[in-house]
N, C-alpha and C positions, 0 to 999 in steps of 0.2 A: 494481507491474509486472503486465501481463495475462499469462495463461497463453498458450500457443501457440494453443489452440483460440480463446480469446477474442479474441486479436489478429487471427486469420484472419477471424472473423465481423465485427470492427470494420472490417477493411479492405474487405470486400465490401459493407458496409451503407451505403446512402446517408446521409450525415451522420455516418458512424462516425468514431471517434477511436482509431485504432490507435496504439500507443506505439513501433513500430519496423516495419521492413520484414519481411514474412514471408519465411523463407528457403525458397523453392521450395515443396515440398509439406508444410512444417512444419505441424503441428497436425492433420494427416490421417493416417489409416491406410488405405492401399491394400489392398483385400481382394477379389482376383480368384477365380475358380474356383467360382462359384454354378452351380446346376444348369441355368440357362438357357445360359450360356456353355458349360458342359461338354458339354451335349446337342448343340449346333450345331457347336462347334469341336473337340471331343474333346481328348485330352492332346497337348500340343505340347512338343518339346524339341529342342535342337540336335542336328543329325546324324540326325534322325529319317527314315525313308523317306518318299517323297511319299504323301500321304493326301488324301482328298477330305472336304470338310465336307458338312454336311447338304443344302446347296444344289447340291452336285455339283462345286464348284470344287477344283481340284488345289491343295494347299498344300504348299510345301517350306520346310525350315529347314536349310540346309546348315551344316555344321560351320564355325565361325569367322565366321559372319555374325550381325548384331545380333538378328534375330528372324524369325519365320515370315512368309511372303510368298505371295500368290497366283501361280500359274505358269500364265498363260493363253496357249495358243498356237492356231493354227488347227486343229490336230489334237484339242485337248482342251477347247476352249471349250464351255461348257455350252449356251448359247442360240445356236442356228444360224440360226433365223429368228424374229425378234421377233414377227411376226404370229401365231406358233404358240408363243409362249414357254411356255405350260403344257404342251406336249408334251415340253418338254426338261428342265424342272425342276419340282419340287413344293415349294411354300412349307412349311417345317417347321412342324408344328402344335405350337406351345409350349404351348398350353392343355392339349391331350391328353397331352403327354409330360413336362410340367414341373410339374403341379399337385399331385402327390402329396406330401403334407406329409412323408413319410418321406424323400424325396429331399433335402429341405431341412435336415433335422435335423443332418448334419455341418457344413454351412455355418453354420447358426445357432449351433452350438457354438463355431465359430471367432469369430463375430461376438460371442458373449457374453463372450469373453475379453478384449475391447477395452474399456478404460475410456472410456466415452462421456462421462463428465464432464470428461475431459482431452483427448480426441481426437474428431475427426469421422470417422465411418465412411464410406469412399468405396468404392462399387461400380464396376464396369467394364462399359461397353456399347460394344464395338467395332463396326466395319463398318456405318456408316450408309447412307442411301439411295443417295448417289452411289457410295460405295465398293462397295456390293453390285452395282450396275450393271456396274462394270468388272470385278469379280470373275467375274460371269457371262458376260461377252462381250468383254472387253478395251476399252481406251480408243477405239480407232478405231471399232469397231462401235457403241460407246455414243454417240459424237458423230454418227456417220452416221445411226443410228436416230432420234436426237432430231430430226434435220432431215427425214427421209424418212418416218418412221412414228410420228408424234406420238400417235396414239390408242393404239397398242399400248404405247408407252413410258409413257404415263400410266396404263395399266392395270397395268403391271409395277411402276411407282413406287408406286401405291396399295397394291398387295399387299405390297410391302416395308415401306411405312409402317405398315400394319395389323399386320404381323409384329413390327415394332419396338414398337409400342404395346403388344402382348400381352406382350412381354419386359419392358418397363418396368413394366407393371402388376404382373406376378408379382413382380418384384424389389422393388417398393415395398410391396406388400401383405404379403409374407412377412417382409421384413427391416427395413423402415422405415429405410432408410440416411439419413444426413445429406446425402450428396453422391453424385450418379451423374456419372461421368466418361464422357461420350458422345463417340464419335469419328465424324467425317466430314470429310474434307479436300475443300475446294471450290475450290482453285486452286493456282496455282504460286507462286513467290516474288514475282512481278510482276504477276499478273493472275488473274482468276477463270478457271475452266475453260469457263464459257459466260456469255452475256450475262446481266445481272441479272434481266431479265424472264423468261428461261427458267428461271433458278435458282428464281425465286419459284413458277413454275407447277409445276415437276417436283419440286424438292427441299424448298423451304420449305413448301409445301402439305402435304407428307407427314411433316413434323416437328411440325406445329402440334398435333395431337391429343396426341400423346406428351408434348410439352413443357408443354402445358396441364395435363395430368394430374399431372406431376411438380411443377409450380408449385402447383396447387390443394392438393397433399398436403405442401407444406412441404420438398420436396426440393430442395436447391441444385443447380442445372444448371450443370455445368462442361463446356463443349463444346471439345473439342480440334479445332483446324483450323490446322495450321502453313502458312498460305497468306496470300495477299494479299486481304483482305476489306473494304477501305474502302468499295467501292460498295454493300455490303449491311449495313453496321453498324447502321442503324436497323432492318432486318429482324431482326437478331440480337437487339436488344432487344425487338422484337415477340414473338419466340419465347420470351421470359422467360429467355434465358441470363443467368445471374448472373456467371459467370466465362468469358471467352474464354481458354482455355488454349492455349498454343503461339503466341501472336502474335509474328510475325517482326518483326525491326527494319526489314524492307523497308516495312512500313506505317509511316505517319506517326504514331507513337504519341502524342507531345504534342498534335498536332492532334485526334486521336481523343479523347484525354482531356477536352479542352475541349468538344468536341461532346457527349460522353456525360454529362458533369457528374455522375458518380457513379452513372448507371443500370446500367453494367456495368463490372466490374473486368477489367483486362487483365493477363494472367498470361503472361510470357515475356521477350522482349526481349534475351536473350542469345544471340548468334550461335553455333550449335553448330559451324559450320564453322571458327570460330576457336579454340574451347575444347575441343571433344571429338574429339582426335586422339591417336594413340599417341605422337607426339612433341611435343605441346603442352606449353609450360613453365609453371611456376607463375606467372611474371611475365606471360605472355600470358593466361592464364586470369584472373588477378586484374585485369588491365588491362580486359579485355572486360566483366567483371562490374561493375567500378567504372564504366565508361562507361555501362552500362545504369542502374545505380542513380543516378548524377548527372544522366542525361538524363531519366529518366522518373519518378523519385520526387517531384519537385515538384509534378506533375500530380495526384497522389493516385490511389487506387484501382489501385494497380499492385503486382504481385507478381513480383520478379525470378526468372526460372526458366529453365532449359533448354527448348528448344521442342519436345522430344519429348513423345509422348502418355501419359507416365507417369513415375513417379520413377525417377531415375538416369541416368547417362551410360552410353555404351558403354564408355568407358575410365574405371574407377572412380576414378583419381586426380583427374580433372576435377571430379567431383561434390563431393568433400569440399572442394576449394579454392574452389569457387563459394560453398559455404556459409560457408567461413571469411572471404571477402572481404565477403559480405553482413553478417556478424556485425561486422566491422571497421567498415564503413560505418555500421551501427547505433550502435556505440559512439561514433563521431565526431559523429554528427548527431542523435541522440535522447537 
C-alpha cells in the first residue's frame, strides 16, 4: 500500500498508478505564515478590527464569518484613477523587506518539524493578479478600467505579476516547498469574469513567469480557482498548473478529464453548498461525496475535495464525514 504522500504523487503524475483516491489534502501539510505573507497581510483573526494590508486595501474579519475579506467601498477604495495608479498605492517591495535570512528562521524551524519523507510541504500564496485588482478598486472599476483604460491596466497587472514573482522566488529559494497553493479566482460558477482573450492578455501573461519559475524548480503548482474555467483549460496546462484545486461540479469534469488525459489533475467536485452547512446531515454529506467519487473517479487524475482554497470546512463535522465517505469508497473499489 502506498503512503499518503506516494499516493498523492502517483495521482498527479501522468501515467501514475495510485492505489486509492486521495482524501482531500491527504499527504500534504499546509504551512501558512511565512515572512512574505506575514509582511503583506499581517496577523488576521476572527473579530479583528478593520486593518489595511501593504497595498492599502481594508481587510475585515467579522466574528462568526469564515475568513478575512476585502472591504472595498467608494470611500475607501485604493485606486481612484487607474491612469495614475502609482499615486494611490505602492507595490510592496518583497525583496527589500523579506530577504533577511533571520526573518525566515522561525518558519524554517516549523518546516523542519515536518517529516518530508511522509508528507508534502505546502506553502500558501493567496491573492493573485485578478484578485489584487478588485482588492484595489472593486469589481465594477476593475471591469470598466479593462474596457476603457487598457494601457494603465496592463501596467498595473504587470506590476502585480512582478510582485507575485518575487514572492514565489523568495518562498522557493528559502524553503524549497513541495507544493505552493496559489490563489486567483477567475470566474463565477457559470462563466469566466472576462472573455478568454482578455484573461490571456491581462491575467495569464502575468502568471507565466512565476509559474515557469516554480515548474523549473520542481515545485508542484496547485492553483485554487473555484470557478467555471472550461474555456481556458488548455491555458492552465500551458501555465504548468499540476493540480487545479477547487474545481466546481458546474464544470463538466468528465469531459475535462478526457481532454486533459492526465496533463493536469482536478481536485474538488464536492458541492460545498450541499455539504457545508450548519444543518447538513451525515446522509447528505455522504451522498454528495459519493456522487463525486462515482462520477469522477473513473476518469482518473481526480482528487475528491471540498472546493474551498485550503483544508477544512466551515462546519467541522462536514469535513470528517467527507473523509470517511472517501475512505468507504476506497475500501469498496480499490
